[in-house]
C-alpha positions in Angstrom: 0.1 0.1 0.0 1.9 3.3 -0.9 0.3 6.5 0.0 1.7 10.0 2.2 -0.2 11.7 4.7 -0.5 14.7 2.5 -2.7 12.8 -0.1 -6.1 14.0 -0.4 -7.4 10.8 1.3 -11.0 10.1 1.2 -13.5 12.1 3.0 -15.4 11.3 6.1 -18.7 11.4 4.4 -18.2 8.5 2.3 -17.2 6.4 5.0 -20.4 7.0 7.2 -22.9 7.5 3.9 -21.3 3.3 3.0 -20.7 2.0 6.6 -21.1 -1.9 6.0 -20.9 -3.0 9.8 -23.2 -3.2 12.2 -21.4 -5.7 14.9 -20.7 -4.1 18.3 -18.1 -4.9 20.3 -18.6 -6.0 23.8 -15.2 -6.1 25.7 -16.9 -8.3 28.3 -17.7 -11.2 25.9 -14.0 -11.3 25.1 -13.7 -12.3 29.1 -16.4 -15.0 29.5 -18.7 -12.3 30.5 -16.2 -10.1 32.8 -14.1 -6.8 32.1 -10.3 -7.3 32.2 -8.2 -6.9 35.1 -5.7 -4.9 32.7 -5.0 -3.3 29.4 -2.4 -3.1 27.7 -2.5 -0.7 24.7 0.4 -0.5 22.0 1.3 2.7 20.0 3.5 2.5 17.4 3.7 6.3 17.4 2.7 9.1 20.2 -0.6 9.5 19.2 -1.8 6.1 17.6 -3.3 5.3 20.7 -5.5 8.2 20.9 -6.7 8.2 17.4 -7.3 4.6 17.1 -8.5 4.0 21.2 -9.0 6.5 23.4 -12.6 5.8 24.0 -11.9 2.2 24.9 -9.0 3.3 27.1 -11.3 6.1 29.1 -14.0 3.5 29.6 -11.5 0.9 30.7 -9.7 3.3 33.0 -12.6 4.7 34.5 -13.6 1.1 35.1 -10.5 0.7 37.1 -8.7 -1.6 34.6 -5.1 -1.4 35.1 -4.4 0.3 32.0 -0.4 0.2 30.2 0.2 2.4 27.4 3.3 1.1 25.6 4.7 3.3 23.0 7.2 1.9 20.2 8.6 4.9 18.6 8.8 8.5 19.8 7.8 9.8 16.4 10.6 11.5 16.0 10.7 11.4 11.9 7.3 13.0 11.6 9.1 16.2 10.1 12.2 15.1 8.7 12.7 18.6 7.0 11.4 20.5 10.2 14.0 23.6 10.4 13.0 24.5 14.0 13.0 20.9 15.8 15.6 18.1 15.6 15.0 14.5 16.1 15.5 14.5 19.4 13.7 17.5 20.2 10.9 16.4 18.3 10.7 13.2 20.3 10.5 15.3 23.8 7.7 17.3 22.5 5.5 14.2 21.3 6.4 12.0 24.6 4.9 15.1 27.0 2.1 15.2 24.1 1.3 11.8 24.7 1.7 11.8 28.3 -0.3 14.9 28.5 -3.3 13.0 26.7 -3.0 9.9 28.7 -3.6 12.0 32.1 -6.6 13.3 30.4 -7.9 9.6 29.3 -6.4 7.4 31.9 -4.8 9.6 34.9 -4.0 6.7 36.5 -2.2 4.6 33.8 1.5 3.5 33.5 3.2 5.0 30.3 6.6 3.1 28.9 8.2 4.8 25.8 10.5 1.8 24.2 12.7 4.5 22.0 12.7 2.2 19.3 13.5 4.2 15.5 10.7 5.3 14.2 10.6 4.4 10.7 12.1 1.2 11.0 10.2 -0.9 13.6 10.6 -4.6 13.6 7.9 -6.7 14.7 10.5 -9.3 16.6 12.6 -7.1 18.6 8.9 -5.4 19.8 7.4 -8.7 20.3 10.3 -9.1 23.3 9.7 -5.9 24.6 6.2 -6.3 24.8 6.5 -9.9 26.8 8.4 -7.8 29.3 6.2 -5.5 29.7 3.6 -7.8 30.4 5.6 -9.5 32.9 6.3 -6.5 34.8 3.8 -5.4 37.4 1.3 -8.2 36.0 0.1 -11.3 38.1 -0.2 -15.1 37.1 -3.9 -15.5 36.0 -4.5 -12.0 35.2 -7.0 -11.2 32.4 -5.2 -9.3 30.0 -6.6 -7.3 26.9 -3.7 -6.2 24.5 -4.7 -3.8 22.0 -2.4 -2.5 18.9 -2.6 -1.1 15.7 -4.2 -2.7 13.2 -1.4 -5.2 11.4 -2.7 -4.3 7.3 -3.0 -0.7 8.4 -0.5 0.4 5.4 2.1 2.3 7.5 5.0 -0.1 7.9 5.4 1.1 11.9 1.5 0.2 12.2 2.0 -3.3 10.6 5.2 -3.9 12.4 3.2 -3.0 16.1 0.2 -5.5 15.0 2.1 -8.1 13.8 4.0 -8.5 17.2 0.9 -7.8 18.9 -1.0 -11.1 17.3 2.4 -13.1 17.9 2.2 -12.2 21.6 -1.5 -12.7 21.6 -1.3 -16.1 20.1 1.4 -17.3 22.1 0.0 -16.1 25.6 -3.8 -16.8 24.5 -4.5 -13.1 25.2 -7.7 -11.7 23.3 -6.6 -8.8 20.7 -7.8 -5.9 19.8 -6.5 -4.0 16.3 -7.5 -0.6 15.6 -7.1 0.8 12.5 -5.6 4.7 11.8 -4.3 5.1 7.9 -7.0 2.5 6.3 -9.7 5.4 6.3 -7.3 7.8 4.7 -5.9 5.4 1.9 -9.1 3.1 1.4 -12.4 3.2 0.6 -15.6 1.7 1.3 -15.5 -0.7 -1.9 -11.9 -1.4 -1.7 -11.1 -5.1 -0.9 -8.6 -4.8 1.8 -11.8 -3.5 4.3 -12.8 -6.1 6.7 -16.1 -5.4 6.9 -16.7 -9.1 8.1 -14.4 -8.4 11.0 -15.2 -4.9 11.9 -16.6 -4.3 15.4 -17.9 -0.9 16.5 -17.5 0.3 20.3 -20.1 3.1 20.6 -18.6 5.7 22.2 -20.5 7.7 25.1 -20.8 11.8 25.1 -18.2 12.4 27.7 -16.0 9.4 26.2 -16.2 11.2 22.8 -15.4 14.6 24.1 -12.5 13.5 25.8 -11.3 11.8 22.9 -11.2 15.1 20.6 -9.7 16.8 24.1 -6.6 14.5 23.9 -6.1 14.6 20.4 -5.8 18.4 20.7 -2.9 17.7 23.1 -0.5 16.0 20.2 -0.5 19.7 18.7 2.8 18.8 17.2 1.0 16.2 14.7 -2.5 18.7 14.2 -1.0 22.0 14.1 1.8 23.4 12.3 5.4 23.4 14.2 5.6 26.8 12.5 5.0 28.8 9.6 8.2 27.8 8.0 8.4 25.1 5.2 8.7 21.4 6.6 6.7 22.6 9.8 3.3 21.8 8.4 0.5 20.0 10.1 1.2 16.7 10.0 -2.2 15.3 10.0 -4.7 17.4 7.6 -8.4 18.3 9.4 -9.9 15.8 6.6 -8.0 13.1 8.2 -9.0 14.1 11.7 -12.2 14.2 10.8 -12.6 9.8 10.6 -11.5 10.4 14.3 -14.5 12.3 15.5 -17.0 9.7 14.8 -19.2 8.8 17.7 -17.6 5.4 18.0 -14.4 3.3 17.4 -13.5 0.8 15.1 -11.8 -2.5 16.0 -10.5 -5.9 14.6 -11.4 -8.4 17.3 -9.3 -11.8 17.7 -10.7 -13.5 21.0 -8.4 -16.0 22.7 -9.4 -18.9 23.9 -12.0 -18.2 27.3 -11.9 -20.2 30.6 -14.6 -22.3 29.9 -13.5 -23.0 26.0 -10.1 -24.0 27.9 -11.9 -26.0 30.2 -13.9 -28.3 27.7 -11.1 -28.3 25.1 -8.7 -30.1 28.2 -11.4 -32.7 29.0 -14.5 -34.3 28.0 -16.3 -33.9 30.9 -14.2 -31.0 32.9 -17.4 -31.1 35.6 -17.9 -34.7 36.0 -21.5 -34.1 35.3 -22.0 -38.0 33.6 -19.4 -39.8 36.7 -20.0 -38.2 39.6 -22.6 -39.5 41.8 -23.2 -36.0 43.6 -23.9 -34.7 40.0 -26.4 -37.5 39.1 -28.0 -36.6 42.3 -28.1 -33.0 42.5 -29.5 -33.1 38.6 -32.6 -36.3 39.9 -33.3 -33.8 42.9 -33.5 -30.6 40.0 -35.7 -32.7 37.7 -38.1 -34.2 40.1 -38.8 -30.7 41.7 -40.4 -29.9 38.6 -43.7 -28.9 38.6 -45.0 -30.4 35.2 -44.1 -33.9 33.5 -43.9 -31.5 30.4 -42.9 -28.6 28.9 -43.7 -26.9 25.2 -39.9 -24.6 25.1 -37.5 -25.0 27.3 -34.3 -22.3 27.7 -30.8 -23.9 29.1 -28.4 -21.4 30.2 -25.0 -23.1 30.3 -25.3 -26.5 29.0 -21.7 -27.7 29.3 -21.6 -31.2 27.1 -25.2 -31.2 27.4 -26.0 -33.9 30.1 -28.6 -32.4 31.7 -29.7 -30.7 28.3 -30.7 -34.3 27.2 -33.1 -35.0 30.0 -34.8 -31.6 29.8 -35.2 -32.3 25.8 -37.2 -35.8 26.7 -39.8 -33.8 28.6 -39.6 -30.4 26.1 -42.0 -30.2 23.2 -38.7 -27.7 22.0 -35.4 -27.0 24.1 -32.8 -24.5 23.5 -29.4 -24.6 25.1 -27.0 -22.4 25.2 -23.0 -22.1 26.6 -20.4 -19.9 25.6 -17.8 -22.9 24.9 -18.0 -24.0 21.0 -16.7 -27.5 22.2 -19.4 -27.7 24.9 -22.0 -26.7 22.4 -20.8 -29.6 19.8 -20.6 -31.7 22.8 -24.6 -31.0 23.4 -24.9 -31.2 20.0 -23.9 -34.5 19.6 -25.8 -35.7 22.7 -29.4 -34.3 21.3 -29.0 -36.1 18.4 -32.2 -38.0 18.9 -34.2 -35.3 19.5 -34.7 -33.1 16.4 -36.4 -30.1 18.1 -33.7 -29.6 20.5 -31.1 -27.1 19.2 -27.5 -26.1 21.4 -26.5 -22.4 19.9 -23.1 -20.7 21.3 -24.1 -17.6 23.1 -23.1 -15.5 25.8 -25.4 -13.9 27.8 -27.2 -11.7 28.7 -26.1 -9.8 25.5 -26.9 -12.8 23.1 -30.6 -13.2 24.4 -32.7 -15.5 22.4 -35.9 -14.7 21.0 -39.4 -16.3 22.2 -41.1 -17.3 25.2 -40.5 -20.1 27.0 -42.2 -22.1 29.9 -39.0 -23.5 31.5 -36.1 -21.3 31.8 -33.0 -23.4 33.3 -29.9 -21.4 35.2 -27.7 -24.4 36.6 -24.5 -23.6 37.6 -23.7 -20.7 35.7 -25.3 -17.5 37.4 -22.1 -16.7 39.1 -19.8 -16.7 36.4 -21.9 -13.2 35.7 -21.1 -9.9 37.6 -24.2 -8.5 39.4 -25.4 -6.0 36.6 -25.3 -9.2 34.3 -27.3 -11.2 36.6 -30.0 -8.5 37.2 -30.1 -7.8 33.4 -30.8 -11.8 32.9 -33.2 -11.7 35.7 -35.2 -8.7 33.6 -34.8 -10.8 30.5 -35.9 -14.2 32.1 -39.2 -12.4 33.3 -39.9 -10.8 30.0 -39.4 -14.2 28.4 -41.3 -16.6 30.6 -44.9 -17.7 29.5 -47.9 -16.8 32.2 -47.4 -20.5 33.5 -43.7 -20.5 33.0 -41.3 -21.8 35.7 -37.6 -21.0 36.7 -34.9 -23.7 37.8 -32.0 -22.6 39.5 -29.8 -24.6 40.7 -26.1 -23.2 42.1 -23.0 -24.9 44.1 -23.4 -23.2 47.7 -19.6 -23.6 48.5 -16.8 -20.7 47.6 -16.7 -19.7 43.7 -13.0 -19.0 43.3 -12.2 -15.3 40.9 -15.8 -14.3 40.3 -17.7 -11.5 41.6 -20.9 -13.7 43.1 -21.5 -17.3 44.7 -24.9 -19.5 44.6 -26.6 -18.1 48.0 -26.1 -14.5 46.5 -27.2 -15.3 42.8 -30.6 -17.1 44.3 -30.9 -14.1 46.6 -30.7 -11.4 43.7 -32.7 -13.4 41.7 -35.6 -14.0 44.3 -35.6 -10.1 45.4 -35.3 -8.5 42.1 -37.8 -10.4 40.1 -42.0 -10.4 40.7 -41.8 -14.4 40.3 -43.0 -16.4 43.7 -40.8 -19.2 45.2 -42.9 -22.5 44.5 -40.1 -25.0 45.6 -36.7 -24.6 47.4 -34.3 -27.5 48.4 -31.0 -26.4 50.3 -28.1 -28.6 51.5 -24.6 -27.8 52.1 -23.7 -28.2 48.8 -26.1 -26.8 46.5 -29.5 -24.9 46.6 -32.4 -25.3 43.9 -35.4 -23.1 43.7 -38.3 -22.9 41.6 -40.1 -19.6 40.6 -43.2 -18.8 39.1 -45.4 -16.1 38.6 -47.7 -15.4 41.8 -49.4 -17.2 42.6 -47.7 -20.4 43.3 -50.2 -23.3 43.1 -49.3 -26.4 44.2 -49.0 -29.9 41.9 -51.7 -31.3 43.8 -54.2 -28.0 43.3 -52.8 -27.8 40.0 -54.0 -31.6 38.8 -57.0 -31.9 41.0 -55.7 -33.8 43.7 -57.2 -31.2 46.2 
């Protein structure tokens, strides 16, 4: 790809009139429904992080995510013919500009300048330096998000940074978000190089968009002339900057293997659902508590390998089983082969909530893998999807669940206190708890079947 910064470029209105991606980015979905604990944002030059990811940086830092900004070069070659600034002076200016921009977006962020040569960045050298940065100050098992320039952005340094990040993400099983910068300048919506099928949009809140524009102004050596002399012209023209005044940022995500996908690829039955007497007994107790022999439409959240799914399918006219792990869903699909009206689907709730109405919703051993906000959203969606005679079955482990915000009892109490549903039946033991909830009034099986 051959272009220069002072080419006319593609006007922003071309992109806005012919935008072809409606996919929305959910950072939480990259971490099994949780935010990362740490984000490492790679910039090839000071200002890349602001152009491509300022809104994301602001959002994650504001949410308490530990933020590292790693800048590969000082951008000292941006004005090679400047009569007023040497490369060393320009490097100092650009470092200060970045620090001011980051202070505005993420005051607690750590900034690290690698000082590599501007214009000849090498991916292999950068990989090792990034690996050192990840190791420094990190914790074993920490949820880390890697963000970097797009590896096909058309600028040699951007592509080297993107390739380095991609290599490291694959090596360490980290999710990666790549942000295009120069793509919007040299390409058009019709260009085959535009990865429309991969792009995901992060909608920016008003304050995020405002802070991004303010942070861009901090990079005045790039957005305004250094002086009125030839060679000191502004590097980033107003037409180029207009691409970054959008109400969203655009990323190309490469997910890692999530916690549950790693569990299911590492074992045919990571929870011992088939072999443990504890699991078989708990399943029998839960099914025995159901107030009807048969249901019209059942929704199961967190199906794992489908052991419970098959038993639910035998009592349902239709079944939809959901799990975040593709490997688990494939196992469930095989287990449901004898039930033509049963389906297993990869989904992350609440964001991938299915359409339709259900008269049985089963939430077994997955509620504590949500945040409290997500669980409350699930409660609302369950109530909205529940048929008038519908039943909700909650079943969860009562011992500590390390590494997650909620535990089993909290899940049940939050569900009961935040929904209008009535308790139909409950079973509580040292190890697990089961609650059956229905729309009030809760009518006993004997009454509903005419025994009483």
